[in-house]
C-alpha positions in Angstrom: 11.7 -29.2 4.2 14.9 -28.7 6.2 16.2 -26.0 3.7 12.9 -23.9 4.3 12.8 -24.4 7.7 16.7 -22.9 8.0 15.5 -20.1 5.8 12.4 -19.2 8.0 14.5 -19.3 11.4 17.3 -17.1 9.4 14.5 -14.8 8.7 13.0 -14.8 11.9 16.5 -14.4 13.6 17.0 -11.4 11.2 13.9 -9.6 12.0 14.4 -9.7 15.6 17.6 -7.6 15.5 15.8 -4.9 13.5 14.5 -2.1 15.4 12.3 0.8 14.3 15.1 3.1 15.7 17.9 1.8 13.5 15.7 1.9 10.5 15.0 5.6 11.0 18.4 6.4 11.7 19.6 4.7 8.6 16.6 5.4 6.4 16.3 9.1 7.1 19.3 10.5 5.0 18.4 7.9 2.1 14.9 9.6 1.7 16.4 12.5 0.1 17.2 10.0 -2.9 13.5 9.8 -3.5 12.7 12.2 -6.3 10.0 15.1 -5.7 8.8 13.9 -2.2 12.2 12.9 -0.9 13.2 16.0 0.8 9.9 16.5 2.3 9.8 13.1 3.8 13.4 13.5 5.0 12.7 16.8 6.9 9.4 15.3 8.1 11.1 12.0 9.7 13.9 14.2 11.1 11.5 16.8 12.6 9.6 13.7 14.4 12.8 12.1 15.3 14.0 15.4 17.1 10.7 15.9 18.9 10.9 12.2 20.4 14.3 13.0 21.3 13.3 16.0 23.0 10.5 14.1 24.7 13.1 11.5 26.0 15.3 14.3 27.5 12.2 15.8 29.0 11.3 12.6 30.8 14.8 12.2 31.9 14.8 15.8 33.4 11.6 15.2 35.0 12.9 12.0 36.8 16.2 13.9 37.7 14.0 16.5 39.5 14.7 19.3 37.1 11.1 20.6 36.3 12.2 23.9 34.7 14.4 22.0 32.1 12.0 19.6 31.6 9.1 22.3 30.9 11.6 23.9 28.3 12.3 20.6 26.7 8.5 19.8 26.4 7.9 23.2 24.7 10.9 22.6 22.3 9.3 19.1 21.5 6.0 20.6 21.0 7.6 23.3 18.7 9.4 20.6 16.9 6.3 18.4 16.2 4.2 21.5 15.0 6.8 22.6 12.9 7.2 19.4 11.0 3.5 19.0 10.8 3.2 22.7 9.3 5.8 21.8 6.8 3.9 18.9 5.7 0.7 20.8 5.6 2.6 23.7 3.7 4.3 21.6 1.0 1.4 19.4 0.3 -0.8 22.3 -0.2 1.5 24.1 -2.4 2.0 20.8 -4.6 -1.7 20.1 -4.9 -2.5 24.0 -5.7 0.2 24.2 -8.4 -0.8 20.8 -9.9 -4.6 21.5 -10.0 -4.1 24.9 -11.3 -1.6 23.8 -13.9 -3.8 21.0 -15.1 -6.8 23.1 -15.1 -5.3 25.7 -17.2 -3.7 23.4 -19.6 -7.1 21.7 -20.2 -8.8 24.8 -20.7 -6.3 25.9 -23.3 -6.1 22.6 -25.2 -9.8 22.3 -25.6 -11.5 24.2 -28.5 -15.2 25.3 -28.5 -16.1 22.2 -30.9 -14.2 19.9 -28.5 -16.3 21.0 -25.4 -19.5 20.7 -27.4 -18.5 17.2 -28.6 -17.8 16.3 -25.0 -21.1 17.7 -24.0 -23.1 15.6 -26.5 -20.9 12.5 -25.6 -21.6 12.8 -22.1 -25.5 13.3 -22.7 -25.4 10.0 -24.7 -23.9 8.3 -21.9 -26.4 9.4 -19.6 -29.1 8.3 -22.0 -27.4 5.1 -22.4 -27.1 4.6 -18.6 -30.7 5.6 -17.9 -32.0 3.2 -20.6 -29.7 0.4 -19.2 -31.1 0.8 -15.6 -34.7 0.9 -16.7 -34.2 -2.3 -18.6 -32.7 -4.0 -15.8 -35.4 -2.8 -13.2 -38.5 -2.8 -15.2 -40.1 -5.5 -13.2 -39.4 -3.8 -9.9 -40.9 -0.5 -11.3 -43.9 -2.2 -12.4 -44.4 -4.0 -9.1 -44.0 -0.8 -7.4 -46.4 1.2 -9.5 -48.9 -1.5 -8.9 -48.5 -1.4 -5.1 -49.0 2.5 -5.3 -52.2 2.2 -7.5 -53.7 -0.6 -5.4 -53.1 1.6 -2.3 -54.7 4.7 -3.9 -57.7 2.6 -5.1 -58.5 1.0 -1.9 -58.0 4.2 0.2 -60.5 5.8 -1.9 -63.0 3.1 -1.6 -62.6 2.2 1.9 -64.5 5.1 3.4 -65.8 3.8 6.6 -68.3 5.7 9.0 -66.8 7.0 12.4 -67.0 4.4 15.3 -67.3 7.0 18.0 -70.2 9.4 18.7 -70.6 13.0 17.7 -71.7 15.4 20.3 
């Protein structure tokens, strides 16, 4: 039990020394090693880090009483954050658009008329089997529901009472 306790204490001690700031500083350059999305992630993280740093500088300028410089830094921070977000949206949109267009074009090009017809027949058969399976599982509930509706219609026709109030 002592060995596991020592391992646990070492892990706790190590985790206390790791800060998000250090992870971001060390990890941002390493993001470019990730294929396809690494460069995008690196640009986004560095943009967010720059915006955060500008916010800290803005706060320091406000504390020092330099309102004009603080306003300028706030504007730069907002611009950096917006630019980072716009870059993410632009890249994600272009990737999704290119992927979906390429996949759709290739699918249409590879399928012949007979394949499309066969796919339609398979889809219809699957739908038929699904409906049959649903009815075979729920036939008791359907009969009970039809019986209730039938009883309601029967009793509502036979239950003609005279009006209680007077007619003038």
